C-alpha positions as CSV (number, residue, x, y, z in Angstrom):
1,X,64.7,-33.8,15.7
2,X,67.4,-31.8,13.9
3,X,67.9,-28.2,14.6
4,X,68.3,-25.6,12.7
5,X,69.7,-21.4,13.0
6,X,68.4,-18.2,11.0
7,X,68.4,-15.1,11.2
8,X,64.8,-12.6,10.3
9,X,64.0,-9.5,10.1
10,X,63.0,-7.3,13.7
11,X,59.6,-6.9,12.8
12,X,59.8,-10.8,11.8
13,X,60.7,-11.8,15.2
14,X,58.2,-9.4,16.9
15,X,55.8,-10.8,14.7
16,X,57.1,-14.6,15.6
17,X,56.9,-13.9,18.8
18,X,53.8,-12.2,19.5
19,X,52.3,-15.1,17.4
20,X,53.8,-17.6,19.8
21,X,52.1,-15.9,22.9
22,X,48.3,-16.0,21.1
23,X,49.0,-19.6,20.6
24,X,50.6,-20.3,24.0
25,X,53.0,-22.9,22.2
26,X,57.1,-21.7,21.7
27,X,58.3,-19.5,19.1
28,X,60.2,-22.8,17.6
29,X,56.5,-25.0,16.9
30,X,55.3,-22.3,14.4
31,X,58.2,-21.8,12.3
32,X,57.8,-25.0,12.3
33,X,54.1,-25.0,11.0
34,X,54.8,-22.2,8.7
35,X,58.2,-23.9,6.8
36,X,56.2,-27.3,7.2
37,X,52.9,-25.6,5.8
38,X,54.8,-23.5,2.9
39,X,57.1,-26.7,2.0
40,X,54.1,-28.1,1.0
41,X,52.3,-25.8,-0.8
42,X,55.8,-25.2,-3.1
43,X,56.0,-29.0,-3.9
44,X,52.3,-29.6,-4.5
45,X,52.0,-27.1,-6.3
46,X,53.0,-28.1,-10.9
47,X,55.9,-26.7,-12.2
48,X,55.8,-24.7,-14.9
49,X,57.4,-27.6,-16.9
50,X,54.0,-29.7,-15.6
51,X,51.9,-25.8,-16.8
52,X,53.1,-26.3,-20.2
53,X,52.8,-29.4,-21.0
54,X,50.9,-29.8,-23.5
55,X,52.3,-26.8,-25.6
56,X,55.6,-28.3,-25.7
57,X,56.6,-29.6,-29.2
58,X,53.1,-27.7,-30.1
59,X,55.3,-25.6,-32.7
60,X,55.5,-28.5,-36.1
61,X,59.2,-27.7,-36.4
62,X,59.6,-26.2,-40.0
63,X,60.7,-22.9,-39.2
64,X,64.5,-23.5,-38.2
65,X,66.2,-21.3,-35.7
66,X,67.3,-18.3,-37.6
67,X,70.3,-17.2,-36.2
68,X,71.9,-20.7,-37.4
69,X,71.3,-19.3,-41.0
70,X,74.0,-16.4,-41.6
71,X,71.6,-14.7,-44.1
72,X,69.4,-14.2,-41.2
73,X,72.1,-12.7,-39.3
74,X,74.1,-10.1,-41.8
75,X,74.5,-6.8,-40.0
76,X,73.1,-8.1,-36.7
77,X,74.1,-6.3,-33.9
78,X,75.9,-3.3,-36.4
79,X,74.0,0.5,-36.5
């Protein structure tokens, strides 16, 4: 199994030690389980693109980007 190392704040290290002690397992077991759970939950969550899927392309395109029309940009950025 590959090995990684990481730095954690003292409070996190203390909580990790308490949880490992309470469960009577090594700290690495607790870290592996927590990391696995977080990665699974994050990878299974839909992306913003997937969440917005029904709205993407919903605009018919009749309104052009006004930033490309010099008439709409006259005086922009001036006081």
